[in-house]
TORKE-637408 format. One record per atom (N, C-alpha, C): x, y, z. Coordinates in steps of 0.001 Angstrom, whole numbers, plus 500000, padded with zeros to 6 digits. Atoms other than C-alpha are relative to their C-alpha. Layout:
XYZ ...
REM end
This chain:
500439501226499300 112796938694820123 500312500145501479 499837499753498555 112271938827823884 500735498844500646 499236501058499307 114818936958825913 499416499768501377 500556500359498693 113646935132828957 501120499534500933 499016500441498985 115619934637832133 499748498551500343 500191501415499616 116238931054833161 499117499888501220 500936500158498867 113608929744835574 500770499809501301 499385500142498660 114498930054839221 499205499023500826 500662500993499150 113725927494841830 499101500708500987 500939499411499065 110633928542843663 499924499202501275 500125500707498724 109540927472847092 499636498550499842 500403501400500163 107887924301845800 501151499163499510 498844500744500498 111031923306843884 501000499764501106 499053500156498884 113203923934846909 499537498929500949 500511501033499093 110897921820848998 500190498613499406 499827501298500638 111109919029846433 501414499510500108 498601500388499883 114902919079846439 500321499586501420 499725500335498602 114988919118850213 499395498673500373 500648501264499636 112564916208850368 500671498819499357 499411501141500701 114401914091847828 501445499777500345 498605500171499655 117958914696849014 500884500120498784 499033499796501078 121110914964846977 500020498827499050 499870501172500860 121182911396845698 498652499373499657 501318500519500349 117441911008845249 499384499158501080 500527500811498909 116975909156848556 499157500886500907 500826499164499125 114077910525850634 500679500192501346 499333499720498732 115508912273853651 499216499456501165 500805500510498893 112612911082855749 500345498567500330 499634501391499755 113952907527855355 501378499862500595 498654500096499464 117430908379856501 499982500034501513 499895499962498548 118468907728860066 500578501336500424 499454498712499559 119024910994861948 501383499841500583 498653500011499467 122584911817862823 499964500582501399 500040499480498653 122942912190866610 500937501182500179 499183498814499741 124300915432867921 501262499594500733 498720500337499385 127983915110868761 500099500666501367 499967499502498632 128613915528872463 500956501167500155 499016498938499882 131531917868871887 499780501118498973 500296498949500964 129948919959869141 500996500073498870 499001500003501066 132566918896866609 499282499931498664 500742499936501263 130979920044863361 500673499169498928 499286500769501014 133698918443861254 499718498519500108 500261501436499831 133131915012862735 498559499673499657 501400500243500354 129355915344862387 499841499944498478 500076500007501466 129856916133858717 500542498698499434 499439501268500465 132039913053858308 499019498856500231 500985501039499708 129410910874859987 498841500064499011 501097499827500963 126700912343857755 500391499471498627 499545500470501308 128763911689854634 500111498481499973 499875501463499940 129503908118855752 498639499330499979 501346500568500004 125825907473856435 499363500100498618 500524499854501358 124880908848853016 500600498958499064 499340500979500864 127457906618851348 499488498598500287 500512501325499636 126268903558853280 498585499807499486 501380500085500480 122643904311852459 499954499820498487 499996500086501462 123444904774848759 500462498633499513 499438501272500444 125430901533848544 499134498811500391 500707501177499486 123337899161850674 498511500195500141 501418499742499779 119988900867851088 499575499832501439 500317500198498588 120198900264854859 500869500915500834 499270499087499120 121168902982857283 500073499418501400 499937500464498622 122302902329860862 498749500407500758 501163499678499184 119443902194863343 500308501214500872 499723498793499204 119080905562865113 500421499690501422 499660500343498622 119192903910868542 501429499480500100 498647500547499973 122358901950867744 501031501073499685 499051498945500342 124010904967866124 500200500949501178 499887499146498824 123224907100869168 500802499341501099 499249500734498988 124540904411871496 501482499946499651 498607500105500430 127703903989869439 500713501342500127 499396498672499848 128349907747869359 500267500319501476 499822499756498561 127868907911873129 501191499223500542 498890500835499520 130312905050873707 501338500544499505 498739499539500578 132939906515871369 500447501359500525 499700498602499691 132753910104872618 501047500120501107 498945499734499037 136053910918874327 500591498777500663 499524501216499336 136804907282875159 500733499056499049 499373500870500996 138600905960872084 501282499374500532 498750500544499452 141879905550873958 499732498799500906 500364501121499121 140174903320876529 499497498821499175 500583501072500806 138235901341873916 501045499259499183 498946500629500794 141415900645871949 501131499454500863 498962500510499109 143442899647875018 500166498491499817 499804501450500169 145018896194874531 499632499197501242 500339500691498758 144173895374878160 498487499916500229 501437499945499777 140443895998877752 499302498642499872 500750501258500141 139256892568876444 500129499076501198 499826500911498871 140789890497879248 499400500583501273 500559499366498805 139791893011881924 498481499905500006 501454500083500093 136198893110880682 499506498557500123 500400501408499898 136079889317880378 499920499564501459 500010500355498579 136985888907884047 498875500719500734 501034499229499311 134668891693885212 498606499496499643 501312500507500412 131704890426883155 499718498648500640 500189501331499427 132263886897884425 499580500088501465 500310499863498578 132213887955888073 498599500576500200 501320499382499851 129141890175887647 498879499037499615 501041500939500423 127187887496885776 499842498831500969 500080501073499005 127975885001888541 499248500426501254 500612499495498766 126464887236891242 498604499424500264 501328500577499710 122839885992890793 500070498564500514 499902501398499573 123969882385891252 500642499881501381 499501499937498630 125951883284894361 498837500251500953 501189499742499184 122678884682895734 499125498750500105 500797501234499958 120863881453894773 500635498971500935 499324500938499104 123501879362896559 499775500375501461 500243499547498629 123022881504899673 498547499733500409 501417500230499690 119211881239899465 499676498513500134 500272501430499963 119415877482898993 500027499413501396 499922500526498630 120241877001902656 498720500237500789 501226499681499254 116880878482903715 498735499801499166 501169500093500874 114579877957900710 499985498654499275 500108501319500603 113434874507899637 499808500077498495 500232499880501436 112266875704896219 501309500242499247 498712499750500640 115726877049895362 500832498726499980 499236501268499961 117302873773896481 499477499017498968 500566500949500973 114911871856894210 500435500303498579 499524499648501343 116262873736891187 501412499500499727 498649500499500217 119755872378891750 499966498642499301 499961501252500754 120650869588889339 500337498831500915 499599501052499054 122224867614892191 499225500118501303 500799499816498787 119386868376894635 499896498700500791 500097501163499129 119474865971897588 501247499152500055 498796500831500010 122870864490896681 501275500799500223 498789499200499869 125295867403896809 499618501413500434 500356498654499530 125140870686898781 500564501068499078 499446498916500812 125683874041897080 501385500399500505 498656499597499567 129228875466897192 499935501017501136 499938499091498861 130187877331900335 500629501330499584 499317498724500305 131316880994900412 501514499850499917 498551500216500062 134843879731901059 500410499429498642 499702500549501330 134752877701897822 499923501084498926 500104498885500939 133600880775895930 501231500899500076 498852499104499816 136403882888897415 501277499367499473 498798500690500488 139108880295896712 500021499952498472 500104500059501466 137866879932893130 500307501366499389 499748498651500512 137880883703892599 501488500356500080 498568499689499849 141453884019893910 500841499275498955 499264500749501028 142690881300891537 499825500654498629 500272499382501296 141003882936888539 500718501339499881 499365498678500031 142282886418889435 501508499876499817 498551500196500114 145854885158889841 500398499621498578 499672500436501359 145823883462886421 499788501108498982 500219498872500911 144380886503884694 501138501006500093 498984498967499822 146915888892886187 501361499544499489 498652500475500327 149973886702885579 500157499555498551 499851500572501343 149215885182882149 499017500592498991 501023499672500995 145923886038880451 500072501466499588 499999498580500304 146114889839880686 501174500408499105 498895499595500890 149640890312879244 499992499292498649 499989500720501277 149286887603876583 498900500496499065 501079499502500847 145918888842875325 500273501426499533 499629498643500414 147284892415875259 500928499956498789 499113500163501156 150012891241872878 499203499652498753 500848500372501139 147387889644870629 499235501205499479 500741498822500418 145369892864870597 500882500996499257 499090499095500700 148417894887869566 500261499512498575 499803500552501339 148985892544866624 498740500146499150 501278499924500702 145308892729865726 499681501420499520 500200498582500338 145233896583865634 498540500327499709 501416499704500249 141474897116866083 499772501485499731 500370498617500311 139781900288864800 498542500222500366 501365499627499649 136610902145865723 499353500709498825 500666499331501132 134367902897862723 499080501111500498 500883498895499634 132210906015862687 498552499566500109 501403500409500039 128954904203861945 499746498772500849 500458501200499302 127080901740864101 499481498991498974 500580500974500942 125891898494862499 498489500158499946 501462500077500053 122329898088861314 499544498872500929 500522501049499106 120071895893863447 500223498610499402 499814501297500668 120270893092860864 501468499585500039 498567500307499943 124068893309860691 500407499569501398 499689500357498611 124281893199864487 499556498579500308 500542501337499732 122070890103864673 500817498915499296 499275501006500785 123891888231861902 501406499794500544 498620500121499515 127378888989863255 500066499312501354 499995500649498686 126536887975866824 499688498514499861 500359501410500209 124853884747865687 501144499233499350 498883500662500678 127755883915863341 501154499768500969 498921500164499017 130274884484866150 499711498863500972 500365501053499050 128391882222868560 500114498621499340 499931501288500706 128084879437865963 501450499603499712 498601500300500300 131749879706864951 500763499624501266 499340500326498741 132948879735868552 499583498607500475 500487501313499579 130773876703869328 500681498887499218 499337501003500831 132309874792866395 501475499870500349 498580500034499639 135909875757867230 500217499375501366 499846500532498647 135433874958870902 499748498495500027 500277501439500037 133933871545870113 501242499220499559 498800500688500496 137020870547868099 501113500051501032 498938499826499007 139452871951870686 499734499158501243 500377500743498797 137567870392873603 500100498493499773 499943501433500318 137330867016871880 501439499488500069 498615500462500032 141084866761871280 500710500184501336 499435499863498646 141947868052874753 499716498742500820 500357501216499252 140108865023876124 500622498748499383 499513501208500669 141434862558873542 501517499859500057 498534500055499926 145139863459873873 500405500114501473 499791500022498547 146244862469877406 500872501124500544 499120498984499438 149115864932877848 499366501386499927 500727498737500064 146911867825876680 498998500105501143 500990499986498913 144241866827879173 500677500254501338 499325499851498704 146695866542882057 500581501402500184 499301498731499847 148554869781881336 499098501219499851 500830498827500280 145685872031880223 498609499919500634 501440500044499711 142184870757881025 499646499336501329 500330500763498800 142415868585884124 499595500909501164 500318499086498895 142322871591886493 498529500406499979 501407499599500096 138863872527885183 499080498884500483 500854501125499630 137505869035885873 500143499592501461 500011500259498558 138293869210889582 498595500173500558 501382499784499566 134646870305889837 499102498957499341 500912501013500538 132516867214889373 498584500562499903 501263499263500042 129480869345890206 500350501487499987 499495498625500079 130487872797888940 498990501022500508 500853498862499675 129110876151890042 500412501154499103 499886498955501024 128862879435888125 501414500532499850 498673499396500083 132264880931889001 501027499030499426 499057501018500472 133985877642888103 500074499916498489 499919499991501469 133306878309884407 501375500437499535 498655499555500364 136707880048884358 501046499504500994 499011500600499098 138404877984887051 500741498912499224 499242500899500876 140869876433884627 501458500431500008 498580499643500075 144568876463883897 500174501297499215 499727498748500723 146157879658882593 499993499777498493 499959500291501435 146730878010879211 498594499853499427 501360500170500497 143068877067878889 499249501325499989 500653498694499974 141804880499879944 500462500868498823 499461499207501102 144114882147877429 499498499487498656 500451500565501277 143140879758874633 498544500346499723 501415499692500206 139420880411875170 499793501486499684 500124498576500285 139847884183875246 500477500311498577 499489499772501356 141968884147872078 499056499404498959 500940500618500928 139449881812870452 498801500909499752 501150499110500173 136565884209871093 500392501278499254 499535498806500717 138600887237869942 500243499698498526 499704500381501385 139668885362866797 498729499823499184 501266500171500724 136064884513865875 499492501338499485 500462498669500419 135094888186865827 500930500603498954 499016499463500949 138294889057863968 499852499353498624 500139500710501271 137844886386861283 498736500423499253 501263499621500625 134260887468860643 499919501494499701 499999498560500250 135192891155860528 498851500723500670 501166499445499308 132592892076863121 500207501461500389 500000498652499445 131722895611864111 500298499910501503 499690500071498561 133062896403867625 498769499869500891 501213500117499197 129493896782868933 499461498574499957 500397501408500106 128616893313867628 500912499116500830 499034500788499245 131797891964869204 499739500081501497 500287499841498575 130905893397872619 498799499150500402 501203500775499679 127444891818872533 500295498508499919 499601501412500077 128955888498871414 500735499561501252 499247500375498804 131412888480874327 499104499955501237 500933500000498876 128629889354876761 499123498752499974 500831501202500138 126399886563875423 500822498745500252 499113501140499804 129336884148875374 500277499769501483 499734500110498564 130130884888879019 498769499488500746 501219500434499324 126509884458880076 499733498505499770 500252501413500295 126130881094878309 500981499089500739 499012500796499265 129366879830879907 499658499927501480 500400499984498588 128211880894883376 498783499113500207 501224500795499856 124794879334882838 500286498506499854 499631501407500186 126380876078881623 500555499381501282 499333500518498805 128292875745884894 499267500306501297 500650499488498794 125726877200887323 499515498909500935 500490501077499153 124455873827888579 498506500042500254 501446499863499802 120802874899888336 499251499729498701 500904500226501130 118007873735886043 498791500911500218 500994498984499675 116003876946886310 498809499954499043 501196500052500861 112427877275884953 500133500817498722 499843499155501182 113414880079882546 501429499975499466 498632500120500512 116908878833881685 499992499999498468 499918499877501462 118116879293878106 499645498699499294 500262501269500686 117927875590877263 498526499617500058 501450500244499969 114249875559878271 499283500894498982 500602499077500962 113455878574876090 500393499647498567 499482500362501329 115594877345873146 500488498555500054 499666501426499845 115615873525872891 501295499565499322 498765500386500677 118650873490870564 501233500305500844 498892499772499074 120822874655873507 500054498877501024 499859501076499022 122230872105875930 499777500473501424 500189499448498668 122402874269879019 500768499275501083 499286500554498849 123559873326882502 499875498478500108 500063501478499915 122187869715882480 500913499313498988 499152500568501051 124010868992879202 501471500070500403 498581499847499674 127332870345880445 500362499317501314 499698500697498750 127050868904883939 500184498507499764 499771501396500388 126758865479882318 501434499810499540 498601500075500432 130129866191880676 500952500010501199 499123499949498832 131680867048884039 499952498702500797 500113501248499252 130427863765885487 500662498834499278 499517501186500706 131420861350882714 501070500305498951 498840499472500742 133915863429880644 500062499672498513 499767500370501395 133753861579877328 498794500249499097 501160499634500808 130456862999876070 499731501495500145 500482498615499905 128851866395875397 501149501010500015 498841499108500085 131909868330874226 499633501428499576 500365498655500479 130081871264872596 499578500867501177 500311499164498848 129711874244874915 498542500434500094 501323499388499942 126289875577873928 498955499204499225 500951500732500823 124520873859871030 500278498497500097 499846501454499900 123996870109870786 500209499323498650 499981500663501309 124168869535867011 501332499317499712 498711500636500271 127929868796866907 500114498659500717 499958501273499270 127616866113869591 499074498969499358 500880500926500711 124660864591867730 500670499487498727 499381500389501267 126601864575864439 501153499030500198 498807500828499800 129740862956865891 499798498897501035 500296501114499114 128016860515868227 500516500165501419 499495499776498636 129236862138871447 498927500613500903 501072499422499179 125845863280872720 499447498974500976 500708500798499005 124349861884875899 499007500902500701 500991499181499293 121129863130877479 500420500193501448 499586499718498619 121426864606880958 499795498848500966 500264501115499091 119879861573882682 500610498733499421 499309501201500457 122157858522882367 499800498866500989 500047501169499121 121939855033883709 501327499855500738 498752500174499256 124520854190886432 501023499149499254 499058500860500705 126026851453884258 500744500786498929 499379499184501041 126679853946881447 501074500903500594 499035499112499356 128441856316883842 501258499248500386 498843500812499600 130694853520885145 500853499653498794 499258500351501203 131638852497881603 500824501174499497 499287498825500522 132582856036880605 501150500379500898 498912499661499095 134662856656883715 501155499043499842 498948501005500161 136577853475882947 500804500228498740 499299499786501280 137600854741879468 501206500900500192 
REM end
């Protein structure tokens, strides 16, 4: 009886195995692994294995663009990214940079009628002077250096953040950023409400921020050291409680800073966020709070103020304003 050798994998079989992958997942559907900048083959293998495991478990691989961006950010910079001083330093730097366009608008307002017409207090209150901007910046810088930076560094050491190998998927990034913004908005509403309702809290923590009856962009962080620290810890805690990916956390902090600057900018711009998304209050909503204090406590969205009866539209009758100031 003639014995036959076991069949060997021919070219077509090899192509089939290569096309289907080890776990049966088509390789064409997998996100490509970016080339490591340092040529570390071992780390590339770990990333590949992690991506395979993620794909097998969830069916969703990290987006190639996000994975490439995350690898670029991590490459050789992990010590900097894990520094306990990074969050507070970036918060101050982002705030100053995001305020720059509104500083330019304030400067243009002296020569351009159209820019002046965008100001919420157009015709009744001039834009802040360069001296006011400089004084505000010096106050903020002093409070960050003396209190916010060391205290937030201690919180980061207790938190012990880590840098995962994989970037989030696009859907994960969107969900985590949105969840952080909603959670921060809810926490801030409660904190802000009680700061105003408890007199000693208002005097010792929040009164310094309300020196600006008509705020400007940089004044978003012109507050007491205790308030600045509480807001930074609140935003860090939101990302920590939700277990966000570091890339999602960075985008959340950037969006959070922009919304805070826009809330205090003093301009009702044609393409402002509250005009594009009606569920946001924007600068008119928050400027009403600075004028009459006992309404509009939520920082960004308006649903909490509607639910608890503390919402007031931006345009108020003079009698209403007098009544609220008397409370």
